[in-house]
C-alpha positions as CSV (number, residue, x, y, z in Angstrom):
1,M,-38.0,21.8,-30.6
2,A,-37.4,18.7,-28.5
3,F,-39.2,18.1,-25.2
4,E,-37.2,18.4,-22.1
5,K,-37.2,15.4,-19.7
6,G,-40.4,15.3,-17.7
7,Q,-42.4,17.5,-20.1
8,G,-44.9,16.6,-22.7
9,G,-45.8,13.2,-23.9
10,R,-48.3,10.7,-22.6
11,Q,-48.9,10.4,-18.9
12,P,-47.5,7.3,-17.2
13,G,-50.0,4.4,-17.4
14,A,-52.1,6.1,-20.1
15,T,-53.2,3.8,-23.0
16,N,-53.3,4.9,-26.6
17,L,-56.6,5.4,-28.4
18,L,-56.4,2.1,-30.4
19,T,-55.7,0.0,-27.3
20,R,-58.5,1.7,-25.3
21,T,-60.9,1.3,-28.2
22,V,-60.1,-2.4,-28.7
23,K,-60.5,-3.1,-25.0
24,E,-63.8,-1.3,-24.8
25,T,-65.1,-3.1,-27.9
26,F,-64.2,-6.5,-26.4
27,Q,-65.8,-5.5,-23.1
28,T,-69.0,-4.5,-24.9
29,V,-69.2,-7.7,-26.9
30,F,-68.5,-9.8,-23.8
31,N,-71.2,-8.0,-21.8
32,D,-73.7,-8.5,-24.7
33,L,-72.9,-12.2,-24.8
34,Q,-73.8,-12.5,-21.1
35,N,-77.4,-11.8,-21.9
36,D,-77.7,-15.0,-24.0
37,P,-78.0,-18.2,-22.0
38,K,-76.3,-20.1,-24.9
39,T,-73.1,-18.0,-24.8
40,C,-72.9,-16.6,-21.2
41,L,-69.9,-17.4,-19.1
42,S,-71.8,-19.4,-16.6
43,T,-72.9,-21.8,-19.4
44,F,-69.3,-22.1,-20.5
45,A,-68.2,-22.8,-16.9
46,T,-70.9,-25.5,-16.5
47,K,-70.1,-27.2,-19.8
48,Y,-66.3,-26.9,-19.6
49,P,-65.3,-26.6,-15.9
50,K,-61.7,-27.6,-16.4
51,E,-61.1,-25.0,-19.1
52,F,-63.0,-22.4,-17.1
53,H,-60.8,-23.0,-14.0
54,Q,-57.6,-22.9,-16.1
55,I,-58.6,-19.4,-17.4
56,V,-59.6,-18.2,-13.9
57,A,-56.3,-19.4,-12.5
58,K,-54.4,-17.3,-15.1
59,L,-56.3,-14.2,-14.0
60,I,-55.2,-14.5,-10.3
61,P,-52.1,-12.4,-9.6
62,T,-49.0,-14.5,-8.8
63,D,-47.1,-11.7,-7.1
64,V,-48.9,-10.1,-4.1
65,K,-47.4,-7.2,-2.1
66,A,-49.5,-5.8,0.6
67,T,-49.1,-3.9,3.9
68,I,-51.8,-4.2,6.6
69,E,-51.6,-1.7,9.5
70,T,-53.7,-1.6,12.6
71,E,-53.1,0.4,15.8
72,N,-50.5,-1.9,17.2
73,V,-49.5,-4.3,14.4
74,K,-48.0,-3.9,11.0
75,V,-47.8,-6.9,8.6
76,N,-46.0,-7.0,5.3
77,L,-47.1,-9.7,2.9
78,I,-45.0,-10.6,-0.2
79,F,-45.9,-13.7,-2.3
80,P,-44.0,-15.5,-3.6
81,K,-40.9,-14.9,-1.5
82,P,-38.0,-13.2,-3.4
83,K,-35.3,-15.7,-4.4
84,G,-32.5,-16.1,-1.8
85,E,-34.7,-15.6,1.3
């Protein structure tokens, strides 16, 4: 019997078990390495500042969409601007 549209299956945004396990394993190893002064991220950043900043720059989102509302003002921020504007 086939699923009807909108019924069954994985929830939107849910990761499968393998993906979740791999991410958790990498996170555990990364956290363990932070306890060793020879392998921690701050040592890497000190020894290789250029490479560290290149990695950090890739982690910063390039598309930002935000709405800020106060009592009298509403501001919409979209970076970068959509093409044609």
